[in-house]
C-alpha positions as a printed NumPy array, in Angstrom:
array([[  0.022,   0.09 ,  -0.031],
       [  1.414,   3.34 ,  -1.051],
       [  1.565,   6.211,   1.6  ],
       [ -0.353,   9.028,  -0.013],
       [ -0.139,  12.512,   1.651],
       [ -2.23 ,  15.29 ,   0.408],
       [ -0.658,  18.683,   0.168],
       [ -2.758,  21.348,   1.855],
       [ -4.201,  23.872,  -0.776],
       [ -2.13 ,  27.012,  -0.646],
       [ -3.969,  30.15 ,   0.253],
       [ -4.773,  32.369,  -2.576],
       [ -2.618,  35.555,  -2.934],
       [ -5.577,  37.646,  -4.072],
       [ -8.837,  37.327,  -2.073],
       [-12.289,  38.379,  -3.166],
       [-13.994,  40.963,  -1.03 ],
       [-16.134,  38.322,   0.603],
       [-13.016,  36.261,   1.499],
       [-11.275,  39.364,   3.023],
       [-14.333,  40.259,   4.981],
       [-14.537,  36.761,   6.425],
       [-10.83 ,  36.705,   7.289],
       [-11.277,  39.976,   9.117],
       [-14.536,  39.14 ,  10.657],
       [-16.397,  42.101,   9.156],
       [-18.942,  42.781,   6.598],
       [-18.408,  43.273,   2.768],
       [-19.549,  46.896,   2.984],
       [-16.852,  47.681,   5.549],
       [-14.195,  46.059,   3.488],
       [-15.422,  48.36 ,   0.478],
       [-15.179,  51.299,   2.81 ],
       [-11.502,  50.285,   3.803],
       [-10.725,  49.989,   0.157],
       [-12.304,  53.324,  -0.693],
       [-10.336,  55.116,   2.135],
       [ -7.066,  53.264,   1.123],
       [ -6.799,  51.747,   4.468],
       [ -6.873,  48.308,   2.658],
       [ -5.02 ,  47.985,  -0.724],
       [ -6.713,  46.242,  -3.609],
       [ -6.447,  45.717,  -7.317],
       [ -8.772,  45.325, -10.14 ],
       [ -8.6  ,  41.862, -11.874],
       [-10.801,  41.247, -14.944],
       [-13.324,  43.859, -13.633],
       [-13.576,  42.596, -10.067],
       [-11.922,  43.956,  -6.902],
       [ -9.28 ,  41.739,  -5.328],
       [ -7.422,  42.245,  -1.896],
       [ -3.9  ,  41.169,  -1.795],
       [ -3.268,  38.746,   1.255],
       [ -0.363,  40.919,   2.065],
       [ -2.679,  43.862,   2.329],
       [ -4.718,  42.121,   5.045],
       [ -1.609,  41.418,   6.976],
       [ -0.477,  45.054,   6.732],
       [ -3.937,  46.398,   7.798],
       [ -3.961,  44.15 ,  10.879],
       [ -0.408,  45.214,  11.765],
       [ -1.49 ,  48.874,  11.586],
       [ -4.427,  48.191,  13.805],
       [ -2.067,  46.567,  16.365],
       [  0.303,  49.553,  16.225],
       [ -2.751,  52.021,  16.746],
       [ -3.875,  49.723,  19.744],
       [ -0.561,  49.816,  21.261],
       [ -0.179,  53.632,  21.013],
       [ -3.382,  54.15 ,  22.639]])
């Protein structure tokens, strides 16, 4: 019997707004607000908005810095 290991599916580098909202625990409308105010970077891909995974991490780091400064 052959030992078969399944590789975990890699996380996408670009997230749909709904995926970003789920990761952040907020609603879609709030994500669009963050994109509009440039608090969260985004790109257009084939007519739809995508949030780079690194942008999520950068946004969270900024929130932590603000929290520590308060």
